[in-house]
ZAMARGU-4260 file (C-alpha; in steps of 0.2 Angstrom, whole numbers, plus 5000, padded with zeros to 4 digits):
<rodrens>
0) 5092/5047/4938 | 5077/5049/4949 | 5060/5039/4949 | 5044/5041/4959 | 5037/5026/4968
5) 5019/5024/4973 | 5021/5018/4990 | 5009/5009/5002 | 5021/5004/5015 | 5019/4985/5011
10) 5032/4972/5007 | 5029/4973/4988 | 5032/4992/4988 | 5048/4990/4998 | 5054/4976/4986
15) 5050/4987/4971 | 5061/5001/4978 | 5075/4989/4983 | 5076/4983/4965 | 5077/5000/4958
20) 5090/5006/4971 | 5101/4991/4966 | 5101/4998/4948 | 5107/5015/4954 | 5090/5024/4953
25) 5087/5037/4966 | 5069/5034/4973 | 5056/5046/4981 | 5042/5035/4989 | 5025/5044/4987
30) 5011/5039/4998 | 4995/5046/4990 | 4984/5048/5005 | 4966/5047/4999 | 4959/5045/5017
35) 4954/5027/5017 | 4971/5018/5021 | 4966/5013/5038 | 4961/5018/5056 | 4978/5024/5062
40) 4991/5036/5056 | 5005/5025/5049 | 5015/5039/5040 | 5030/5037/5052 | 5030/5018/5049
45) 5029/5021/5031 | 5044/5033/5031 | 5054/5021/5041 | 5050/5007/5029 | 5054/5018/5014
50) 5071/5023/5021 | 5074/5004/5025 | 5071/5000/5006 | 5083/5015/5001 | 5070/5029/4997
55) 5065/5046/5004 | 5047/5047/5009 | 5033/5060/5005 | 5015/5059/5010 | 5003/5068/4998
60) 4986/5073/5005 | 4973/5072/4991 | 4958/5067/5002 | 4947/5081/4997 | 4951/5080/4978
65) 4948/5061/4979 | 4931/5062/4986 | 4926/5076/4974 | 4933/5068/4958 | 4934/5049/4961
70) 4924/5041/4975 | 4906/5044/4969 | 4908/5043/4951 | 4921/5031/4945 | 4922/5027/4926
75) 4925/5009/4929 | 4913/5006/4944 | 4916/4998/4960 | 4923/4981/4967 | 4913/4971/4979
80) 4911/4986/4991 | 4914/5005/4989 | 4931/5002/4981 | 4934/5010/4964 | 4951/5002/4962
85) 4954/5004/4944 | 4950/5023/4944 | 4959/5025/4961 | 4975/5018/4954 | 4974/5028/4938
90) 4971/5044/4949 | 4986/5040/4959 | 4997/5038/4944 | 4991/5055/4937 | 4995/5063/4953
95) 5013/5055/4953 | 5015/5061/4934 | 5010/5078/4939 | 5024/5078/4952 | 5038/5071/4941
100) 5044/5088/4936 | 5046/5093/4954 | 5059/5080/4957 | 5066/5079/4939 | 5060/5061/4939
105) 5061/5051/4923 | 5048/5037/4927 | 5036/5030/4939 | 5035/5013/4947 | 5024/5003/4959
110) 5024/4987/4969 | 5009/4980/4960 | 5009/4961/4956 | 5000/4954/4941 | 4985/4944/4946
115) 4987/4948/4965 | 4971/4958/4966 | 4956/4952/4956 | 4949/4969/4951 | 4964/4981/4949
120) 4979/4970/4945 | 4972/4959/4930 | 4982/4962/4914 | 4967/4971/4906 | 4964/4981/4922
125) 4982/4987/4922 | 4980/4993/4904 | 4964/5003/4910 | 4975/5011/4923 | 4988/5016/4911
130) 4975/5024/4900 | 4967/5033/4915 | 4985/5039/4919 | 4988/5045/4901 | 5002/5033/4900
135) 4997/5023/4885 | 5010/5031/4873 | 5024/5037/4885 | 5025/5020/4894 | 5033/5027/4909
140) 5025/5016/4922 | 5035/5001/4928 | 5030/4987/4939 | 5046/4979/4944 | 5039/4963/4952
145) 5030/4957/4937 | 5039/4967/4923 | 5045/4952/4913 | 5027/4946/4911 | 5022/4963/4904
150) 5025/4974/4889 | 5042/4982/4889 | 5042/5000/4895 | 5051/5016/4890 | 5064/5015/4905
155) 5069/4998/4899 | 5069/5002/4880 | 5080/5017/4884 | 5092/5007/4895 | 5088/5017/4911
160) 5084/5000/4920 | 5089/4983/4916 | 5074/4971/4911 | 5085/4956/4916 | 5085/4962/4934
165) 5066/4964/4935 | 5055/4950/4941 | 5041/4939/4934 | 5030/4936/4950 | 5011/4934/4947
170) 4997/4928/4957 | 4992/4929/4976 | 5006/4919/4983 | 5019/4929/4993 | 5032/4916/4995
175) 5044/4924/4983 | 5042/4941/4991 | 5044/4934/5009 | 5060/4925/5003 | 5067/4941/4996
180) 5063/4950/5012 | 5073/4937/5022 | 5087/4939/5009 | 5087/4958/5012 | 5087/4955/5031
185) 5070/4964/5033 | 5060/4959/5048 | 5048/4975/5049 | 5036/4974/5034 | 5017/4974/5033
190) 5009/4957/5034 | 4996/4952/5020 | 4978/4956/5023 | 4979/4975/5027 | 4973/4988/5014
195) 4960/5000/5009 | 4944/5003/5020 | 4934/5005/5004 | 4936/4986/5002 | 4928/4983/5019
200) 4910/4978/5018 | 4905/4986/5035 | 4914/5003/5031 | 4907/5003/5014 | 4889/5001/5022
205) 4893/5016/5033 | 4897/5027/5018 | 4881/5022/5010 | 4870/5025/5025 | 4879/5042/5028
210) 4876/5048/5010 | 4858/5044/5011 | 4856/5058/5025 | 4871/5070/5022 | 4885/5076/5011
215) 4901/5067/5013 | 4917/5076/5018 | 4935/5071/5023 | 4930/5073/5041 | 4915/5062/5039
220) 4927/5049/5031 | 4937/5049/5048 | 4922/5049/5059 | 4915/5033/5050 | 4931/5024/5056
225) 4927/5024/5074 | 4913/5021/5087 | 4895/5014/5086 | 4884/5024/5074 | 4866/5026/5078
230) 4853/5035/5066 | 4839/5042/5077 | 4820/5043/5071 | 4821/5061/5066 | 4838/5059/5056
235) 4851/5064/5069 | 4866/5054/5071 | 4873/5048/5087 | 4891/5041/5088 | 4896/5032/5104
240) 4914/5027/5107 | 4918/5008/5110 | 4933/5009/5121 | 4947/5021/5126 | 4957/5020/5110
245) 4941/5023/5100 | 4936/5037/5111 | 4953/5046/5109 | 4951/5044/5090 | 4934/5052/5090
250) 4940/5066/5101 | 4954/5070/5088 | 4941/5072/5074 | 4936/5090/5074 | 4919/5091/5065
255) 4907/5106/5065 | 4892/5094/5062 | 4893/5087/5079 | 4892/5092/5097 | 4901/5082/5111
260) 4890/5077/5125 | 4894/5079/5144 | 4891/5063/5153 | 4890/5062/5172 | 4896/5044/5172
265) 4911/5034/5167 | 4907/5031/5149 | 4911/5033/5131 | 4915/5049/5121 | 4899/5054/5112
270) 4895/5065/5098 | 4877/5070/5092 | 4872/5080/5077 | 4870/5098/5080 | 4853/5099/5071
275) 4846/5085/5082 | 4827/5087/5087 | 4821/5088/5104 | 4815/5070/5103 | 4831/5064/5096
280) 4841/5072/5110 | 4830/5064/5123 | 4832/5047/5115 | 4851/5050/5113 | 4852/5054/5132
285) 4844/5037/5135 | 4856/5027/5123 | 4871/5036/5131 | 4866/5031/5149 | 4864/5013/5143
290) 4882/5013/5136 | 4889/5021/5152 | 4892/5013/5169 | 4875/5016/5176 | 4863/5009/5190
295) 4847/5002/5183 | 4832/5012/5187 | 4843/5027/5192 | 4840/5044/5183 | 4854/5054/5177
300) 4856/5072/5170 | 4866/5075/5154 | 4870/5092/5146 | 4867/5093/5127 | 4870/5111/5119
305) 4869/5119/5137 | 4852/5110/5140 | 4850/5097/5154 | 4841/5081/5149 | 4836/5068/5162
310) 4837/5050/5157 | 4838/5032/5163 | 4845/5017/5154 | 4836/5005/5143 | 4834/4988/5151
315) 4847/4981/5139 | 4859/4987/5126 | 4849/4976/5113 | 4834/4988/5115 | 4845/5001/5106
320) 4849/4990/5091 | 4834/4996/5081 | 4843/5013/5080 | 4860/5006/5078 | 4868/5006/5061
325) 4884/4998/5065 | 4897/4986/5059
</rodrens>
């Protein structure tokens, strides 16, 4: 028998898989990629951890669909920031349910723990998630780490899995999970504290600022993860890399909304809105020089859209802060 696991790459997800594998269930670990899981591609790490727990791994790219259907119009609203957690979890389960026939899967499970997250893992919230996933009647969603504290599910009723081998973990403490990891001999598992960027106050603020000026796309979601973001007086956006890794990440995002700026100095990778006005370009040149290795008072030439702009730096980086919308 096969089951699909919603897989985050974290310890709870790994334990849930191990519990199912120990009962003889074949597991396919699905990472539903909504585009806000972090600033680095960790799919290879996730694949390794899924394999360690005993499952095969698949990443499912739903970024465009998620932005169009969930991010800006959640039925159950947001958490503290831009996180529509209940709707998001219901959406992920719907995706998994649609994939069950592909793998001849009999049920779905997840590493969620009752009471671990205040918005999406309360008892009433989990019921809302089941409703959104159209699972109220079928009861095909199992949460192995907290199952004994919850209503019995179809896989348990039908004897596909043994309820006595499921767990009764609740709350935010991870002592039992860490103890199980030691029992399994696992050393490579995600530490607590990671998670979705939509729960991050600074990233959420960047989204709100962006949608006040422009439509939001998958590529924009990636650009907001990196660099310093400036909003110039006539509406153009200037993105200035912070350090080498940040610069490389910005270079890897291919957006047709922005033009890379050629800098004659050692400095950051820079992107400027294609539709920037003349005055915004002149100001951008001055900000760029300020964040490059410059000599105060010296004038430099920058090329923007095949046009040359002469600029010197501000006296201080603090002089640029009135244009800086940053985290």
